[in-house]
LOTIKOL-602771 format. One record per residue (C-alpha): residue number from 1; x, y negated, z. Coordinates in nm, 2 decimals, padded with zeros to 4 digits. Layout:
# LOTIKOL-602771
+-----+--------+--------+--------+
|   n |      u |      v |      w |
+-----+--------+--------+--------+
| NUM |      X |      Y |      Z |
...
+-----+--------+--------+--------+
This chain:
# LOTIKOL-602771
+-----+--------+--------+--------+
|   n |      u |      v |      w |
+-----+--------+--------+--------+
|   1 | -00.56 |  04.67 | -02.93 |
|   2 | -00.33 |  04.59 | -03.19 |
|   3 | -00.22 |  04.23 | -03.30 |
|   4 | -00.43 |  04.09 | -03.56 |
|   5 | -00.24 |  03.98 | -03.90 |
|   6 | -00.36 |  03.76 | -04.19 |
|   7 | -00.26 |  03.87 | -04.54 |
|   8 | -00.29 |  03.61 | -04.82 |
|   9 | -00.36 |  03.70 | -05.19 |
|  10 | -00.28 |  03.49 | -05.49 |
|  11 | -00.29 |  03.61 | -05.84 |
|  12 | -00.31 |  03.44 | -06.18 |
|  13 | -00.44 |  03.62 | -06.51 |
|  14 | -00.33 |  03.50 | -06.84 |
|  15 | -00.45 |  03.57 | -07.19 |
|  16 | -00.22 |  03.54 | -07.51 |
|  17 | -00.25 |  03.55 | -07.89 |
|  18 |  00.09 |  03.61 | -07.99 |
|  19 |  00.30 |  03.35 | -07.78 |
|  20 |  00.03 |  03.13 | -07.74 |
|  21 | -00.15 |  03.12 | -07.40 |
|  22 | -00.53 |  03.12 | -07.45 |
|  23 | -00.67 |  03.11 | -07.13 |
|  24 | -00.55 |  03.14 | -06.76 |
|  25 | -00.75 |  03.22 | -06.46 |
|  26 | -00.59 |  03.16 | -06.11 |
|  27 | -00.74 |  03.24 | -05.77 |
|  28 | -00.66 |  03.34 | -05.40 |
|  29 | -00.82 |  03.52 | -05.10 |
|  30 | -00.70 |  03.61 | -04.76 |
|  31 | -00.78 |  03.87 | -04.48 |
|  32 | -00.75 |  03.94 | -04.13 |
|  33 | -00.68 |  04.26 | -04.00 |
|  34 | -00.54 |  04.49 | -03.74 |
|  35 | -00.53 |  04.78 | -03.99 |
|  36 | -00.33 |  04.83 | -04.32 |
|  37 | -00.52 |  04.61 | -04.54 |
|  38 | -00.39 |  04.77 | -04.86 |
|  39 | -00.76 |  04.92 | -04.94 |
|  40 | -00.89 |  04.57 | -04.91 |
|  41 | -00.62 |  04.40 | -05.13 |
|  42 | -00.66 |  04.65 | -05.39 |
|  43 | -01.05 |  04.58 | -05.39 |
|  44 | -00.98 |  04.23 | -05.41 |
|  45 | -00.74 |  04.27 | -05.72 |
|  46 | -01.00 |  04.48 | -05.90 |
|  47 | -01.28 |  04.27 | -05.83 |
|  48 | -01.09 |  03.96 | -05.97 |
|  49 | -00.95 |  04.14 | -06.28 |
|  50 | -01.31 |  04.27 | -06.37 |
|  51 | -01.46 |  03.92 | -06.31 |
|  52 | -01.20 |  03.76 | -06.53 |
|  53 | -01.24 |  04.01 | -06.79 |
|  54 | -01.62 |  03.93 | -06.79 |
|  55 | -01.57 |  03.56 | -06.83 |
|  56 | -01.29 |  03.61 | -07.09 |
|  57 | -01.52 |  03.82 | -07.31 |
|  58 | -01.79 |  03.54 | -07.27 |
|  59 | -01.53 |  03.27 | -07.37 |
|  60 | -01.40 |  03.49 | -07.67 |
|  61 | -01.74 |  03.51 | -07.80 |
|  62 | -01.78 |  03.11 | -07.82 |
|  63 | -01.42 |  03.06 | -07.91 |
|  64 | -01.30 |  03.33 | -08.15 |
|  65 | -01.33 |  03.13 | -08.49 |
|  66 | -01.08 |  02.87 | -08.33 |
|  67 | -00.84 |  03.13 | -08.21 |
|  68 | -00.53 |  03.19 | -08.41 |
|  69 | -00.20 |  03.36 | -08.29 |
|  70 |  00.01 |  03.17 | -08.55 |
|  71 | -00.03 |  02.79 | -08.61 |
|  72 | -00.27 |  02.68 | -08.90 |
|  73 | -00.33 |  02.36 | -09.03 |
|  74 | -00.67 |  02.29 | -09.23 |
|  75 | -00.71 |  01.97 | -09.43 |
|  76 | -01.03 |  01.82 | -09.54 |
|  77 | -01.02 |  01.56 | -09.82 |
|  78 | -01.28 |  01.27 | -09.85 |
|  79 | -01.28 |  01.05 | -10.15 |
|  80 | -01.43 |  00.70 | -10.00 |
|  81 | -01.63 |  00.48 | -10.22 |
|  82 | -01.55 |  00.17 | -09.96 |
|  83 | -01.27 | -00.06 | -10.00 |
|  84 | -01.03 | -00.07 | -09.70 |
|  85 | -00.92 | -00.39 | -09.74 |
|  86 | -01.08 | -00.74 | -09.84 |
|  87 | -01.01 | -00.83 | -10.19 |
|  88 | -00.98 | -00.46 | -10.30 |
|  89 | -01.26 | -00.27 | -10.49 |
|  90 | -01.31 |  00.08 | -10.42 |
|  91 | -01.35 |  00.30 | -10.75 |
|  92 | -01.68 |  00.40 | -10.87 |
|  93 | -01.81 |  00.57 | -11.16 |
|  94 | -02.12 |  00.32 | -11.14 |
|  95 | -01.91 |  00.01 | -11.06 |
|  96 | -01.71 | -00.11 | -11.37 |
|  97 | -01.46 | -00.40 | -11.37 |
|  98 | -01.55 | -00.76 | -11.43 |
|  99 | -01.36 | -01.01 | -11.60 |
| 100 | -01.41 | -01.22 | -11.27 |
| 101 | -01.24 | -00.93 | -11.10 |
| 102 | -00.90 | -01.08 | -11.19 |
| 103 | -00.81 | -01.35 | -10.97 |
| 104 | -00.44 | -01.36 | -10.99 |
| 105 | -00.26 | -01.65 | -11.17 |
| 106 | -00.13 | -01.48 | -11.50 |
| 107 |  00.22 | -01.38 | -11.56 |
| 108 |  00.31 | -01.60 | -11.85 |
| 109 |  00.65 | -01.41 | -11.91 |
| 110 |  00.42 | -01.07 | -11.96 |
| 111 |  00.35 | -00.99 | -12.33 |
| 112 |  00.01 | -00.85 | -12.22 |
| 113 | -00.30 | -01.02 | -12.20 |
| 114 | -00.39 | -00.90 | -11.86 |
| 115 | -00.26 | -00.67 | -11.58 |
| 116 | -00.45 | -00.42 | -11.34 |
| 117 | -00.30 | -00.36 | -11.00 |
| 118 | -00.45 | -00.02 | -10.87 |
| 119 | -00.34 |  00.23 | -10.62 |
| 120 | -00.44 |  00.51 | -10.40 |
| 121 | -00.48 |  00.47 | -10.02 |
| 122 | -00.44 |  00.74 | -09.77 |
| 123 | -00.59 |  00.75 | -09.41 |
| 124 | -00.56 |  01.04 | -09.19 |
| 125 | -00.70 |  01.18 | -08.87 |
| 126 | -00.59 |  01.49 | -08.70 |
| 127 | -00.68 |  01.70 | -08.38 |
| 128 | -00.52 |  02.01 | -08.22 |
| 129 | -00.69 |  02.30 | -08.04 |
| 130 | -00.49 |  02.56 | -07.92 |
| 131 | -00.29 |  02.68 | -08.26 |
| 132 | -00.54 |  02.51 | -08.49 |
| 133 | -00.48 |  02.15 | -08.63 |
| 134 | -00.77 |  02.02 | -08.83 |
| 135 | -00.67 |  01.71 | -09.05 |
| 136 | -00.94 |  01.50 | -09.21 |
| 137 | -00.79 |  01.32 | -09.51 |
| 138 | -00.96 |  01.01 | -09.67 |
| 139 | -00.84 |  00.89 | -10.02 |
| 140 | -00.96 |  00.53 | -10.15 |
| 141 | -00.86 |  00.45 | -10.51 |
| 142 | -00.86 |  00.06 | -10.50 |
| 143 | -00.85 | -00.24 | -10.76 |
| 144 | -00.64 | -00.53 | -10.63 |
| 145 | -00.83 | -00.85 | -10.73 |
| 146 | -00.58 | -01.08 | -10.59 |
| 147 | -00.29 | -00.91 | -10.76 |
| 148 | -00.47 | -00.84 | -11.11 |
| 149 | -00.49 | -01.12 | -11.37 |
| 150 | -00.60 | -01.22 | -11.71 |
| 151 | -00.47 | -01.48 | -11.94 |
| 152 | -00.73 | -01.71 | -12.10 |
| 153 | -00.71 | -01.55 | -12.44 |
| 154 | -00.74 | -01.20 | -12.28 |
| 155 | -01.09 | -01.28 | -12.12 |
| 156 | -01.32 | -01.08 | -12.37 |
| 157 | -01.46 | -00.71 | -12.39 |
| 158 | -01.20 | -00.55 | -12.56 |
| 159 | -00.93 | -00.63 | -12.28 |
| 160 | -01.14 | -00.56 | -11.99 |
| 161 | -01.21 | -00.22 | -12.15 |
| 162 | -00.84 | -00.17 | -12.18 |
| 163 | -00.79 | -00.26 | -11.83 |
| 164 | -01.07 | -00.04 | -11.70 |
| 165 | -00.89 |  00.26 | -11.84 |
| 166 | -00.58 |  00.16 | -11.61 |
| 167 | -00.83 |  00.20 | -11.31 |
| 168 | -00.96 |  00.52 | -11.44 |
| 169 | -00.63 |  00.67 | -11.48 |
| 170 | -00.55 |  00.60 | -11.11 |
| 171 | -00.89 |  00.74 | -11.02 |
| 172 | -00.83 |  01.06 | -11.21 |
| 173 | -00.47 |  01.10 | -11.04 |
| 174 | -00.64 |  01.06 | -10.69 |
| 175 | -00.88 |  01.35 | -10.79 |
| 176 | -00.59 |  01.56 | -10.87 |
| 177 | -00.41 |  01.48 | -10.55 |
| 178 | -00.70 |  01.58 | -10.37 |
| 179 | -00.70 |  01.91 | -10.55 |
| 180 | -00.31 |  01.98 | -10.50 |
| 181 | -00.38 |  01.91 | -10.13 |
| 182 | -00.66 |  02.15 | -10.08 |
| 183 | -00.45 |  02.40 | -10.23 |
| 184 | -00.15 |  02.35 | -10.05 |
| 185 | -00.03 |  02.53 | -09.73 |
| 186 |  00.10 |  02.32 | -09.44 |
| 187 |  00.23 |  02.37 | -09.08 |
| 188 |  00.19 |  02.16 | -08.77 |
| 189 |  00.55 |  02.05 | -08.83 |
| 190 |  00.55 |  01.92 | -09.19 |
| 191 |  00.20 |  01.84 | -09.30 |
| 192 |  00.26 |  01.45 | -09.24 |
| 193 |  00.57 |  01.45 | -09.44 |
| 194 |  00.42 |  01.64 | -09.70 |
| 195 |  00.14 |  01.47 | -09.76 |
| 196 |  00.31 |  01.15 | -09.79 |
| 197 |  00.54 |  01.30 | -10.03 |
| 198 |  00.24 |  01.43 | -10.25 |
| 199 |  00.10 |  01.09 | -10.25 |
| 200 |  00.42 |  00.93 | -10.36 |
| 201 |  00.47 |  01.20 | -10.64 |
| 202 |  00.11 |  01.12 | -10.78 |
| 203 |  00.15 |  00.76 | -10.74 |
| 204 |  00.48 |  00.79 | -10.95 |
| 205 |  00.30 |  01.01 | -11.22 |
| 206 |  00.03 |  00.77 | -11.23 |
| 207 |  00.26 |  00.47 | -11.29 |
| 208 |  00.44 |  00.65 | -11.58 |
| 209 |  00.11 |  00.73 | -11.75 |
| 210 |  00.00 |  00.37 | -11.72 |
| 211 |  00.32 |  00.26 | -11.88 |
| 212 |  00.29 |  00.53 | -12.15 |
| 213 | -00.07 |  00.40 | -12.22 |
| 214 |  00.03 |  00.03 | -12.26 |
| 215 |  00.34 |  00.16 | -12.46 |
| 216 |  00.15 |  00.37 | -12.71 |
| 217 | -00.15 |  00.11 | -12.74 |
| 218 |  00.08 | -00.19 | -12.75 |
| 219 | -00.14 | -00.30 | -12.43 |
| 220 | -00.46 | -00.23 | -12.63 |
| 221 | -00.39 | -00.41 | -12.95 |
| 222 | -00.38 | -00.08 | -13.16 |
| 223 | -00.70 | -00.01 | -13.22 |
| 224 | -00.66 |  00.36 | -13.34 |
| 225 | -00.43 |  00.44 | -13.05 |
| 226 | -00.66 |  00.27 | -12.80 |
| 227 | -00.95 |  00.47 | -12.93 |
| 228 | -00.74 |  00.79 | -12.89 |
| 229 | -00.67 |  00.70 | -12.54 |
| 230 | -01.01 |  00.62 | -12.44 |
| 231 | -01.15 |  00.98 | -12.55 |
| 232 | -00.86 |  01.12 | -12.37 |
| 233 | -00.93 |  00.93 | -12.04 |
| 234 | -01.30 |  01.01 | -12.09 |
| 235 | -01.23 |  01.39 | -12.12 |
| 236 | -01.02 |  01.37 | -11.83 |
| 237 | -01.28 |  01.23 | -11.60 |
| 238 | -01.53 |  01.49 | -11.72 |
| 239 | -01.31 |  01.75 | -11.59 |
| 240 | -01.28 |  01.59 | -11.26 |
| 241 | -01.55 |  01.67 | -10.98 |
| 242 | -01.47 |  01.38 | -10.75 |
| 243 | -01.70 |  01.12 | -10.90 |
| 244 | -02.00 |  01.31 | -11.04 |
+-----+--------+--------+--------+
């Protein structure tokens, strides 16, 4: 009677999309035999591969929409109607500014009767599954009460309407930023920097538009120019979809 020998079999089967590993199965088996175990090992290999293929087919059926051979970044942009900080007012088409919202001490060296400090906040959450990175981006257009001011002679409807348009300009630019982001293409390596750069660029454009608005209306004191800007801003607001 021949000597009994033990044969160990360890194997792994991996599935890839391009260079990205999607799934890997590992397993092992052993046999004791006094004869040639080749036929037994061959059967183990075939059975293992067949089982793995069935499992992979089932896995693919559930996950095919999230599989990509190349890295992909998708960005969803949300416009928030809730202020992130105390003392901030989030922009809303239904919530106009009040004179009492201007809480800061007036800058007596300024020729303006009032000043609006508004901006665009950006908050980001990201998750990555295999080669797909999903980013949820929240933009908040805010008015900072603690840094916005009115002089006593500026506490009137005319000045308030002028300042409201400053806030409207910020909101319009934020809506344009949303559209730019949704149209852009990002990679896992650049999306954070690109989003930050896009925000900075739009903030700069908003600041330039605010300055032009004040210069052409002389801070709201040239009635004809103020009316032109009011019509212009209202038309731009109607073109945007963020606040409908």
